[in-house]
Every structure is written in structure tokens, then in C-alpha cells.
ROSE-4610 file (N, C-alpha, C; in Angstrom, 1 decimal, always signed):
// ROSE-4610
residu = [X/X/X/X/X/X/X/X/X/X/X/X/X/X/X/X/X/X/X/X/X/X/X/X/X/X/X/X/X/X/X/X/X/X/X/X/X/X/X/X/X/X/X/X/X/X/X/X/X/X/X/X/X/X/X/X/X/X/X/X/X/X/X/X/X/X/X/X/X/X/X/X/X/X/X/X/X/X/X/X/X/X/X/X/X/X/X/X/X/X/X/X/X/X/X/X/X/X/X/X/X/X/X/X/X/X/X/X/X/X/X/X/X/X/X/X/X/X/X/X/X/X/X/X/X/X/X/X/X/X/X/X/X/X/X/X/X/X/X/X/X/X/X/X/X/X/X/X/X/X/X/X/X/X/X/X/X/X/X/X/X/X/X/X/X/X/X/X/X/X/X/X/X/X/X/X/X/X/X/X/X/X/X/X/X/X/X/X/X/X/X/X/X/X/X/X/X/X/X/X/X/X/X/X/X/X/X/X/X/X/X/X/X/X/X/X/X/X/X/X/X/X/X/X/X/X/X/X/X/X/X/X/X/X/X/X/X/X/X/X/X/X/X/X/X/X/X/X/X/X/X/X/X/X/X/X/X/X/X/X/X/X/X/X/X/X/X/X/X/X/X/X/X/X/X/X/X/X/X/X/X/X/X/X/X/X/X/X/X/X/X/X/X/X/X/X/X/X/X/X/X/X/X/X/X/X/X/X/X/X/X/X/X/X/X/X/X/X/X/X/X/X/X/X/X/X/X/X/X/X/X/X/X/X/X/X/X/X/X/X/X/X/X/X/X/X/X/X/X/X/X/X/X/X/X/X/X/X/X/X/X/X/X/X/X/X/X/X/X/X/X/X/X/X/X/X/X/X/X/X/X/X/X/X/X/X/X/X/X/X/X/X/X/X/X/X/X/X/X/X/X/X/X/X/X/X/X/X/X/X/X/X/X/X/X/X/X/X/X/X/X/X/X/X/X/X/X/X/X/X/X/X/X/X/X/X/X/X/X/X/X/X/X/X/X/X/X/X/X/X/X/X/X/X/X/X/X/X/X/X/X/X/X/X/X/X/X/X/X/X/X/X/X/X/X/X/X/X/X/X/X/X/X/X/X/X/X/X/X/X/X/X/X/X/X/X/X/X/X/X/X/X/X/X/X/X/X/X/X/X/X/X/X/X/X/X/X/X/X/X/X/X/X/X/X/X/X/X/X/X/X/X/X/X/X/X/X/X/X/X/X/X/X/X/X/X/X/X/X/X/X/X/X/X/X/X/X/X/X/X/X/X/X/X/X/X/X/X/X/X/X/X/X/X/X/X/X/X/X/X/X/X/X/X/X/X/X/X/X/X/X/X/X/X/X/X/X/X/X/X/X/X/X/X/X/X/X/X/X/X/X/X/X/X/X/X/X/X/X/X/X/X/X/X/X/X/X/X/X/X/X/X/X]
num = [1/1/1/2/2/2/3/3/3/4/4/4/5/5/5/6/6/6/7/7/7/8/8/8/9/9/9/10/10/10/11/11/11/12/12/12/13/13/13/14/14/14/15/15/15/16/16/16/17/17/17/18/18/18/19/19/19/20/20/20/21/21/21/22/22/22/23/23/23/24/24/24/25/25/25/26/26/26/27/27/27/28/28/28/29/29/29/30/30/30/31/31/31/32/32/32/33/33/33/34/34/34/35/35/35/36/36/36/37/37/37/38/38/38/39/39/39/40/40/40/41/41/41/42/42/42/43/43/43/44/44/44/45/45/45/46/46/46/47/47/47/48/48/48/49/49/49/50/50/50/51/51/51/52/52/52/53/53/53/54/54/54/55/55/55/56/56/56/57/57/57/58/58/58/59/59/59/60/60/60/61/61/61/62/62/62/63/63/63/64/64/64/65/65/65/66/66/66/67/67/67/68/68/68/69/69/69/70/70/70/71/71/71/72/72/72/73/73/73/74/74/74/75/75/75/76/76/76/77/77/77/78/78/78/79/79/79/80/80/80/81/81/81/82/82/82/83/83/83/84/84/84/85/85/85/86/86/86/87/87/87/88/88/88/89/89/89/90/90/90/91/91/91/92/92/92/93/93/93/94/94/94/95/95/95/96/96/96/97/97/97/98/98/98/99/99/99/100/100/100/101/101/101/102/102/102/103/103/103/104/104/104/105/105/105/106/106/106/107/107/107/108/108/108/109/109/109/110/110/110/111/111/111/112/112/112/113/113/113/114/114/114/115/115/115/116/116/116/117/117/117/118/118/118/119/119/119/120/120/120/121/121/121/122/122/122/123/123/123/124/124/124/125/125/125/126/126/126/127/127/127/128/128/128/129/129/129/130/130/130/131/131/131/132/132/132/133/133/133/134/134/134/135/135/135/136/136/136/137/137/137/138/138/138/139/139/139/140/140/140/141/141/141/142/142/142/143/143/143/144/144/144/145/145/145/146/146/146/147/147/147/148/148/148/149/149/149/150/150/150/151/151/151/152/152/152/153/153/153/154/154/154/155/155/155/156/156/156/157/157/157/158/158/158/159/159/159/160/160/160/161/161/161/162/162/162/163/163/163/164/164/164/165/165/165/166/166/166/167/167/167/168/168/168/169/169/169/170/170/170/171/171/171/172/172/172/173/173/173/174/174/174/175/175/175/176/176/176/177/177/177/178/178/178/179/179/179/180/180/180/181/181/181/182/182/182/183/183/183/184/184/184/185/185/185/186/186/186/187/187/187/188/188/188/189/189/189/190/190/190/191/191/191/192/192/192/193/193/193/194/194/194/195/195/195/196/196/196/197/197/197/198/198/198/199/199/199/200/200/200/201/201/201/202/202/202/203/203/203/204/204/204/205/205/205/206/206/206/207/207/207/208/208/208/209/209/209/210/210/210/211/211/211]
x = [+0.9/+0.1/+0.9/+0.7/+1.7/+0.6/+2.1/+1.5/+2.1/+0.9/+1.3/+1.3/+2.8/+3.1/+2.3/+2.2/+1.7/+1.7/+2.4/+2.7/+1.4/+1.0/+0.0/+0.5/-0.7/-0.6/+0.0/-0.4/+0.6/+2.0/+2.5/+3.9/+4.4/+3.7/+4.6/+4.4/+3.4/+3.2/+4.2/+4.8/+5.7/+6.9/+7.3/+8.7/+9.0/+7.9/+8.0/+8.0/+7.4/+7.3/+9.1/+9.5/+10.9/+11.9/+11.8/+12.7/+12.4/+11.0/+10.9/+11.9/+11.6/+12.2/+13.9/+14.3/+15.9/+16.2/+15.2/+15.8/+15.6/+14.6/+15.0/+15.6/+16.4/+17.6/+18.8/+18.6/+20.0/+19.9/+18.7/+18.8/+19.1/+18.5/+19.1/+20.3/+20.7/+22.4/+23.1/+22.7/+23.5/+23.6/+22.3/+22.0/+22.5/+22.7/+23.5/+25.1/+25.6/+27.2/+27.3/+26.3/+27.0/+26.6/+25.5/+25.5/+27.0/+27.4/+28.2/+29.6/+29.7/+31.1/+31.2/+30.3/+30.2/+30.4/+29.8/+30.2/+31.6/+32.1/+33.0/+34.1/+33.8/+34.7/+34.9/+33.6/+33.6/+34.2/+34.3/+35.0/+36.6/+36.4/+38.1/+39.0/+37.9/+38.2/+38.7/+37.5/+37.5/+38.7/+39.1/+40.3/+41.7/+41.5/+42.7/+43.1/+41.7/+42.0/+41.9/+40.9/+41.2/+40.8/+40.1/+40.2/+39.9/+40.7/+40.9/+40.2/+39.6/+38.6/+39.1/+38.1/+38.6/+39.1/+40.2/+40.2/+40.1/+40.1/+39.2/+40.3/+40.7/+41.2/+40.9/+40.5/+40.2/+41.2/+40.6/+41.8/+41.3/+40.1/+39.5/+38.4/+37.9/+36.8/+36.9/+35.7/+35.4/+34.1/+34.0/+32.9/+32.4/+31.5/+30.9/+29.8/+29.1/+28.1/+27.9/+27.6/+27.3/+26.9/+25.5/+25.1/+23.5/+23.3/+21.8/+21.3/+19.6/+18.6/+17.7/+17.4/+16.8/+18.0/+17.3/+18.4/+18.5/+17.9/+18.5/+18.2/+18.2/+17.8/+19.4/+19.7/+21.2/+20.6/+21.7/+22.0/+23.4/+23.8/+25.0/+25.3/+26.7/+27.0/+28.2/+28.2/+29.9/+30.3/+31.3/+32.0/+33.0/+32.7/+33.5/+34.3/+35.5/+36.5/+37.0/+36.8/+37.3/+37.9/+39.3/+40.0/+39.5/+39.3/+38.6/+39.7/+40.2/+41.7/+40.9/+40.9/+40.7/+42.4/+42.8/+44.2/+44.2/+43.1/+43.3/+43.7/+44.5/+45.5/+44.3/+43.6/+42.3/+40.9/+40.7/+39.5/+38.5/+37.5/+36.7/+35.7/+35.6/+34.3/+33.2/+32.2/+31.0/+30.3/+29.9/+29.9/+28.4/+27.3/+26.0/+25.3/+24.4/+23.3/+24.2/+25.4/+26.0/+25.5/+25.7/+25.2/+26.3/+26.3/+27.2/+26.5/+27.2/+26.8/+27.9/+27.9/+28.9/+28.1/+28.8/+28.7/+29.3/+28.9/+29.7/+29.4/+30.2/+30.1/+28.7/+28.5/+27.8/+26.6/+26.3/+25.1/+25.2/+24.4/+24.3/+24.5/+24.6/+24.9/+24.3/+23.9/+23.7/+22.6/+22.0/+21.1/+21.9/+21.5/+22.4/+22.1/+23.2/+23.4/+24.0/+23.2/+23.3/+24.4/+25.5/+26.3/+26.0/+26.3/+25.8/+27.1/+26.4/+27.0/+28.2/+29.1/+30.1/+30.9/+31.7/+32.7/+34.6/+35.2/+36.5/+37.3/+38.0/+38.6/+39.9/+40.9/+41.9/+42.8/+43.4/+44.0/+43.6/+42.6/+42.2/+42.1/+41.9/+41.5/+40.6/+40.0/+38.8/+38.2/+38.3/+38.0/+36.2/+36.3/+34.6/+34.4/+33.4/+32.8/+31.6/+31.1/+29.7/+29.4/+28.5/+27.9/+26.8/+27.2/+26.6/+25.9/+24.5/+23.9/+22.7/+22.4/+20.9/+20.5/+18.9/+18.3/+17.3/+17.5/+16.6/+16.7/+17.9/+18.2/+17.9/+17.5/+17.2/+18.7/+19.0/+20.4/+20.0/+21.3/+20.8/+21.2/+20.6/+20.8/+22.1/+23.0/+24.1/+25.3/+24.6/+25.3/+26.1/+25.6/+26.1/+27.3/+27.0/+28.1/+29.4/+29.2/+30.4/+31.0/+30.1/+30.6/+32.0/+31.1/+32.0/+33.3/+33.3/+34.0/+35.7/+35.1/+36.1/+36.7/+35.9/+36.3/+37.5/+37.3/+38.2/+39.2/+39.3/+40.4/+41.3/+40.6/+41.3/+41.2/+40.1/+40.2/+38.8/+38.0/+36.7/+37.1/+36.5/+36.5/+35.1/+35.3/+34.3/+34.4/+33.1/+33.5/+32.5/+33.2/+32.7/+32.3/+30.9/+30.5/+30.2/+30.3/+29.9/+29.2/+28.5/+28.1/+27.0/+26.9/+26.5/+26.8/+26.2/+26.8/+27.8/+28.5/+29.8/+29.5/+30.3/+29.8/+31.3/+32.0/+32.9/+33.2/+34.1/+33.8/+35.3/+34.9/+36.3/+36.0/+36.8/+36.3/+35.0/+34.1/+32.7/+31.8/+32.4/+31.5/+31.4/+30.2/+30.1/+29.0/+29.9/+29.2/+28.0/+27.5/+26.4/+26.8/+25.6/+26.0/+26.2/+27.3/+28.1/+27.7/+27.1/+27.8/+28.6/+29.2/+30.2/+30.2/+31.2/+31.0/+32.4/+32.5/+33.4/+33.6/+34.7/+34.4/+35.8/+35.8/+37.1/+36.5/+37.7/+37.8/+38.7/+38.2/+38.6/+39.2/+40.3/+40.3/+40.7/+39.6/+40.4/+40.5/+41.6/+41.9/+40.5/+39.8/+39.0/+39.2/+39.7/+40.2/+39.4/+39.4/+38.2/+37.8/+38.8/+38.1/+37.6/+36.4/+35.6/+36.3/+36.8/+37.6/+36.4/+36.7/+35.8/+35.2/+36.2/+36.1/+35.6/+35.4/+35.2/+36.5/+36.0/+36.8/+37.1/+38.7/+39.1/+40.0/+40.0/+41.0/+41.8/+42.6/+43.6/+44.5/+44.3/+45.1/+45.2/+44.4/+45.1/+44.9/+44.3/+44.4/+43.5/+44.2/+43.3/+42.0/+41.0/+39.9/+39.6/+38.9/+38.2/+37.7/+37.8/+36.5/+35.9/+35.0/+34.6/+33.8/+33.7/+32.7/+32.2]
y = [-0.9/-0.3/+1.0/+2.2/+3.4/+4.4/+5.3/+6.5/+7.8/+8.9/+10.1/+11.4/+11.2/+12.8/+14.1/+15.2/+16.4/+17.2/+18.5/+19.4/+20.5/+20.8/+21.5/+22.9/+23.6/+25.1/+25.8/+25.8/+26.9/+26.5/+25.1/+25.3/+25.9/+26.0/+26.3/+27.9/+28.4/+29.9/+30.4/+29.6/+30.0/+30.0/+28.9/+29.0/+30.2/+30.2/+31.3/+32.6/+32.9/+34.0/+34.4/+33.2/+33.6/+33.3/+33.0/+33.5/+35.4/+35.5/+37.1/+37.9/+37.4/+38.0/+38.0/+37.2/+36.9/+37.8/+37.9/+38.6/+40.1/+40.8/+42.0/+42.6/+41.6/+41.9/+41.8/+41.2/+41.3/+42.3/+42.7/+44.3/+45.5/+45.2/+46.3/+46.7/+45.1/+45.3/+45.6/+45.8/+45.7/+47.4/+48.1/+49.4/+50.3/+49.4/+50.0/+50.3/+49.1/+48.8/+50.2/+49.9/+51.2/+52.4/+52.8/+54.2/+54.7/+53.8/+53.9/+53.8/+53.0/+53.4/+54.8/+55.2/+56.5/+57.7/+57.4/+58.4/+58.2/+56.9/+56.8/+57.5/+57.3/+57.7/+59.7/+59.8/+61.6/+62.1/+61.3/+61.6/+61.6/+60.8/+60.5/+61.8/+61.8/+63.0/+64.5/+64.5/+66.2/+66.0/+64.8/+64.6/+64.7/+64.3/+64.6/+66.0/+66.6/+67.8/+68.8/+68.6/+69.3/+71.2/+71.4/+73.0/+73.9/+75.0/+76.1/+77.1/+77.9/+78.6/+80.0/+81.0/+82.0/+82.7/+83.6/+85.0/+86.4/+87.2/+88.5/+89.5/+90.9/+91.6/+93.1/+93.9/+95.7/+96.3/+96.4/+97.4/+98.9/+99.1/+100.7/+100.7/+101.8/+102.5/+103.8/+104.6/+105.7/+106.2/+107.1/+107.5/+109.0/+108.7/+110.0/+110.7/+110.1/+110.5/+110.1/+110.4/+109.7/+111.1/+111.5/+112.6/+112.2/+113.0/+112.5/+113.5/+112.9/+113.9/+113.9/+114.7/+114.6/+114.1/+113.6/+113.0/+111.6/+110.7/+109.4/+108.6/+109.4/+108.9/+109.2/+108.0/+108.3/+108.2/+108.9/+109.2/+108.7/+107.6/+107.3/+106.6/+106.8/+106.6/+105.9/+104.9/+104.3/+103.6/+103.7/+102.9/+102.0/+100.6/+99.3/+98.6/+98.3/+97.5/+96.4/+95.2/+94.4/+93.1/+92.3/+91.7/+90.3/+89.4/+87.8/+86.9/+86.1/+85.2/+83.6/+82.7/+81.0/+80.8/+80.3/+79.9/+78.3/+77.4/+76.1/+75.9/+75.0/+74.6/+73.7/+72.8/+71.8/+71.5/+73.0/+73.2/+74.9/+74.6/+75.7/+76.2/+77.3/+78.1/+78.8/+78.1/+78.7/+79.8/+81.3/+81.8/+82.4/+82.4/+83.0/+83.4/+84.3/+85.0/+86.1/+86.6/+87.8/+88.9/+89.1/+90.3/+91.0/+92.6/+93.5/+94.7/+94.7/+96.2/+96.7/+97.7/+98.2/+98.5/+98.8/+98.7/+100.1/+100.6/+101.5/+101.3/+101.1/+101.1/+99.7/+98.9/+97.9/+98.8/+99.4/+99.6/+99.6/+98.7/+98.8/+100.4/+100.7/+101.8/+102.2/+101.1/+100.9/+99.8/+99.3/+98.7/+97.4/+96.3/+95.3/+95.3/+95.2/+95.2/+94.0/+93.6/+92.0/+92.4/+91.4/+91.1/+90.1/+90.3/+88.8/+87.6/+86.8/+85.3/+85.2/+84.5/+84.1/+83.1/+82.6/+81.2/+81.2/+81.2/+81.2/+80.0/+80.4/+79.1/+78.8/+77.9/+77.8/+78.5/+79.2/+80.1/+81.4/+81.6/+82.6/+83.9/+85.2/+86.6/+87.6/+88.2/+88.6/+90.3/+91.2/+92.2/+92.5/+92.7/+93.0/+94.2/+95.0/+96.3/+96.4/+97.0/+97.6/+98.9/+99.4/+100.6/+100.7/+101.0/+100.7/+102.2/+101.8/+103.2/+102.8/+104.2/+104.1/+105.5/+105.2/+106.6/+106.5/+107.5/+107.5/+106.2/+105.9/+104.6/+104.9/+104.1/+104.5/+104.0/+104.9/+104.6/+105.1/+104.7/+105.0/+106.7/+107.2/+108.5/+109.0/+108.2/+108.7/+108.9/+108.3/+108.1/+109.1/+110.5/+111.9/+111.9/+111.6/+112.1/+110.8/+109.9/+108.8/+109.4/+109.8/+110.4/+111.7/+112.6/+113.9/+113.3/+112.6/+111.9/+111.4/+110.9/+110.3/+110.8/+111.9/+113.3/+114.3/+114.3/+114.6/+113.9/+112.4/+111.6/+111.7/+111.7/+112.2/+110.8/+109.9/+108.5/+107.8/+107.5/+106.6/+105.5/+104.5/+103.0/+102.3/+102.0/+101.2/+99.5/+98.8/+97.9/+97.2/+96.6/+96.4/+94.8/+94.5/+92.8/+92.2/+91.2/+90.7/+89.0/+88.5/+87.3/+86.4/+85.2/+84.4/+82.9/+82.0/+80.8/+80.4/+79.3/+79.1/+77.7/+77.1/+75.7/+75.4/+74.3/+73.6/+72.8/+72.8/+72.4/+71.6/+69.9/+69.5/+68.6/+68.8/+68.3/+68.6/+67.6/+67.8/+67.6/+67.6/+67.2/+68.6/+69.1/+70.2/+70.0/+70.5/+70.1/+70.9/+70.5/+71.6/+72.5/+74.0/+75.2/+75.3/+76.0/+76.6/+77.9/+78.2/+79.8/+80.7/+81.5/+82.3/+83.7/+84.4/+85.5/+86.0/+87.3/+88.3/+89.5/+90.0/+91.0/+91.9/+93.1/+94.0/+95.0/+95.8/+96.8/+97.6/+99.0/+100.1/+101.3/+101.6/+103.1/+104.3/+105.2/+106.1/+107.8/+108.5/+109.9/+110.8/+111.3/+111.9/+113.0/+114.4/+115.7/+116.6/+117.3/+118.4/+119.1/+119.1/+119.7/+118.9/+118.8/+118.2/+118.5/+117.8/+117.5/+117.9/+118.1/+118.6/+117.1/+116.5/+115.3/+113.9/+112.3/+111.7/+111.5/+110.2/+110.4/+108.8/+108.6/+107.3/+106.7/+105.5/+104.4/+103.3/+103.1/+102.2/+101.5/+100.9/+99.8/+98.5/+98.0/+96.2/+95.4/+95.6/+94.8/+93.6/+92.6/+91.5/+91.2/+90.6/+90.5/+89.0/+89.1/+87.8/+87.0/+85.6/+84.5/+83.6/+83.6/+82.0/+81.3/+80.3/+79.2/+78.3]
z = [-0.2/-0.1/-0.1/-1.0/-0.9/-0.2/+0.0/+1.0/+0.1/+0.4/-0.5/+0.6/+0.6/+1.6/+0.6/+1.3/+0.9/+2.0/+1.8/+2.5/+2.6/+3.7/+3.8/+3.4/+2.8/+2.5/+3.3/+4.6/+5.6/+5.7/+5.5/+5.5/+4.4/+3.3/+1.9/+2.0/+2.8/+3.2/+3.9/+5.2/+6.2/+5.3/+4.7/+4.0/+3.0/+2.0/+1.3/+2.1/+3.1/+4.1/+4.4/+5.0/+5.6/+4.5/+3.0/+1.8/+1.6/+1.9/+1.5/+2.4/+4.0/+4.8/+4.4/+4.2/+3.9/+2.7/+1.6/+0.4/+1.0/+1.4/+2.2/+2.9/+3.9/+4.8/+3.9/+2.7/+2.0/+1.2/+1.0/+0.1/+1.2/+2.1/+3.2/+3.5/+3.6/+4.2/+3.0/+1.4/+0.3/+0.4/+0.6/+0.2/+1.5/+2.9/+4.0/+3.6/+3.4/+3.0/+1.9/+0.7/+0.0/+0.2/+1.3/+1.6/+2.7/+3.4/+4.6/+3.4/+2.3/+1.7/+1.2/+0.6/+0.0/+1.4/+2.3/+3.3/+4.0/+3.9/+4.2/+3.1/+2.0/+1.1/+1.1/+1.2/+1.3/+2.5/+3.7/+4.9/+4.7/+4.1/+3.7/+2.7/+1.6/+1.1/+1.5/+2.1/+3.3/+4.3/+4.8/+5.6/+5.1/+3.6/+3.2/+2.5/+2.2/+1.7/+2.7/+3.5/+4.5/+4.2/+3.8/+3.4/+4.2/+4.2/+5.2/+5.0/+5.6/+5.5/+5.1/+4.2/+3.2/+3.9/+3.7/+4.0/+3.8/+4.4/+4.0/+4.5/+3.6/+4.1/+3.8/+4.6/+4.4/+3.6/+2.7/+1.7/+1.9/+2.0/+1.9/+1.9/+3.0/+3.6/+3.3/+2.9/+2.9/+3.6/+4.2/+5.1/+4.5/+3.7/+3.2/+4.3/+5.0/+5.8/+7.1/+8.2/+9.7/+10.2/+10.5/+10.8/+11.4/+12.4/+13.6/+12.5/+12.5/+12.2/+13.6/+14.0/+15.6/+16.7/+17.5/+18.5/+18.4/+17.9/+17.6/+16.1/+15.2/+14.1/+13.0/+12.6/+12.0/+10.3/+9.0/+8.4/+7.9/+7.3/+7.0/+5.3/+5.4/+3.6/+3.8/+3.5/+3.8/+2.4/+1.4/+0.8/+1.3/+0.9/+1.4/+0.1/+0.5/-0.5/+0.0/-0.1/+0.5/-0.4/+0.1/-0.8/-0.3/-0.8/-0.9/-0.8/-0.3/-1.0/-0.6/-1.3/-0.9/-1.1/+0.0/+0.5/+0.2/-0.7/-0.6/-2.4/-2.4/-3.8/-4.4/-3.9/-4.7/-4.3/-3.6/-2.8/-3.7/-4.4/-4.9/-3.9/-4.1/-3.1/-3.6/-3.2/-3.7/-2.8/-3.1/-1.8/-2.3/-1.8/-1.8/-0.4/-0.6/+0.0/+1.3/+0.6/+1.1/+1.3/+3.0/+3.3/+4.2/+3.7/+4.4/+4.9/+6.5/+7.0/+7.9/+8.3/+9.3/+10.7/+11.7/+12.9/+13.8/+14.8/+15.4/+16.9/+17.8/+19.4/+19.4/+18.6/+19.0/+18.4/+17.6/+17.1/+15.4/+15.0/+13.4/+13.1/+12.3/+11.4/+9.8/+9.4/+7.9/+7.8/+6.6/+6.6/+5.9/+5.8/+5.5/+3.5/+3.2/+1.8/+0.9/+0.1/-0.6/-1.6/-1.8/-2.4/-3.4/-4.7/-5.7/-5.2/-5.6/-5.2/-6.5/-6.2/-7.0/-6.7/-7.2/-7.2/-7.5/-6.5/-6.3/-6.4/-7.3/-7.8/-6.8/-7.1/-6.6/-6.1/-4.9/-4.8/-5.4/-5.6/-6.3/-5.4/-6.1/-5.0/-5.7/-5.1/-5.6/-5.2/-5.6/-4.8/-4.8/-3.6/-3.1/-3.0/-3.5/-3.3/-2.8/-1.8/-1.1/-1.0/-1.3/-1.0/+0.3/+1.3/+2.7/+3.0/+3.3/+3.9/+4.7/+5.3/+5.7/+6.2/+6.4/+6.2/+7.3/+8.2/+9.2/+10.2/+10.5/+11.3/+12.9/+14.0/+15.0/+15.6/+16.6/+17.2/+18.6/+19.9/+21.0/+21.1/+22.0/+22.4/+23.1/+23.2/+23.5/+22.3/+21.1/+20.0/+19.4/+19.7/+19.5/+20.5/+21.5/+22.6/+22.4/+22.0/+21.5/+20.3/+19.1/+18.0/+18.4/+19.4/+19.9/+20.6/+21.5/+22.1/+21.1/+20.5/+19.1/+18.7/+18.2/+17.4/+18.4/+19.6/+20.9/+20.5/+20.6/+20.7/+19.1/+18.0/+17.2/+16.5/+16.7/+15.9/+16.0/+14.9/+14.5/+14.3/+15.2/+14.8/+14.4/+13.1/+12.6/+12.7/+12.4/+12.5/+11.1/+10.1/+8.7/+8.8/+8.7/+8.8/+7.5/+7.4/+6.3/+6.6/+6.4/+6.2/+5.2/+5.2/+4.2/+4.2/+3.4/+3.2/+1.9/+2.3/+1.4/+1.2/+0.0/+0.2/-0.9/-0.2/-0.6/-2.0/-3.0/-4.4/-4.4/-5.0/-4.8/-6.1/-7.2/-8.7/-8.6/-8.8/-9.3/-7.9/-6.7/-5.7/-5.3/-4.8/-4.0/-2.5/-1.5/-0.3/+0.2/+1.3/+1.7/+2.1/+2.3/+2.9/+4.4/+4.5/+6.0/+5.9/+7.0/+7.3/+7.6/+7.3/+7.8/+8.5/+8.9/+9.4/+9.3/+8.9/+8.8/+9.3/+10.1/+11.1/+10.5/+10.3/+10.1/+10.8/+11.5/+11.8/+10.9/+11.4/+10.5/+11.2/+11.6/+12.3/+11.6/+11.6/+10.5/+11.4/+11.1/+11.6/+11.4/+12.8/+13.1/+13.9/+13.4/+14.2/+14.5/+15.2/+15.4/+14.2/+13.0/+12.0/+10.7/+10.5/+9.7/+8.4/+7.6/+6.2/+5.5/+4.4/+3.1/+2.2/+2.3/+1.2/+2.5/+2.0/+3.2/+4.4/+5.3/+6.1/+5.4/+5.4/+4.3/+5.4/+5.2/+6.0/+4.7/+4.3/+3.7/+4.4/+5.2/+6.0/+5.5/+4.2/+4.2/+5.7/+6.6/+7.5/+7.2/+8.3/+8.0/+8.9/+8.2/+8.8/+9.5/+11.0/+11.4/+10.6/+10.5/+9.4/+10.7/+10.8/+11.4/+10.6/+10.6/+9.6/+10.4]
């Protein structure tokens, strides 16, 4: 007498489910390995190249107007010239969302002024210019006193600031955006006699840069 062996549908379904789970796990592990390999490669390239932050120096500042309208409303006009340098030999830099302004004694004395985006190649230098100004800007009631005191001392100290985003470029790879800030200090001769032309500073001093 012969016996017929048969597998229940439930048993077949369990085995098929196990195979599908194994397939999903293999796909997951493959993609995870590929993703980690790409991240490791990018990190390795980053460590090898290790881009240095850009350098900025103040080339010229011309102060055309800085006077009060009323007791605490300021009118200002400043022309700014900066030198930008990419110190990296193998890394380019994209700059965008650039904003520049001037401040005095911790008070902003111009509105934010936009600068056009640009790309800076390896060890490249670029001249940046901006016309900064403001009309009817509110300032502290002590502003006029501070200016008169500096005039007596013979020196006027302004802070010129710029901020924006930058992206590193290595070959065809471009990084995500990083915020950076630039702070420059300009010291101008400011005696008791008001000059006929603008107050000027041509120092070529190095600015501080944070990324």
C-alpha cells in the first residue's frame, strides 16, 4: 500500500515568507553597505584635503556721511572694499546669500546690503565692493556723545561685517552650505576739523573669519 506525502498550504506559506524576509534583509544590508562606503569615501576625501577657511582683508573704507537727524535717527553712507582670498590649492568655494553692514560701538549704522554670489577658484583672489548706507536709522541717545568723544580723541573706529553661506567644491562634488561671518575693524583719523572729503582708511588689515 503506497503513501502519499503532501505539505499543507500553511507550511508552504511559512517557507515562502521566510525567503522574502531574507531577501529584504539582503537588500537592506547591501544598500546600507553602499551608503556607508560613500560616506566613508567623502569623509576620507575631506580629511585628506581639509579645506582652510577663506581669508578677507580690508582694503579701503570711505565714510561720506554719519550724522544725526533729530536726537536718535542716523543717516549714513559708507563705501567698502574687501579683498577675498581662497587659500586652498585643491578646493574651490561658492559664495551666496552675502550681506554686509557697518556698526559703531555695537550699534548697526547701515542697513544690510546684498552682494552678488560668486565662485572662487583654487588660490584665487577677488575684490568685493559694497555701498553701505541708511536713512533715519534709530540709534541710542548716547550716539552723538560717543562720536564727539572720538572726534576729540582723533580716531573713529568702525566695524565692517559680512556674513553669508559658502559651499566647498572638490572636483565635481559640492558640499552642503556652511554659514560664515567676517568682521573687519577700520580706524580713521577724525580730528576736530571736519574734512571736505570723506573720512578714509586704507590699511589692508586682516579680518577675522569664522565658519
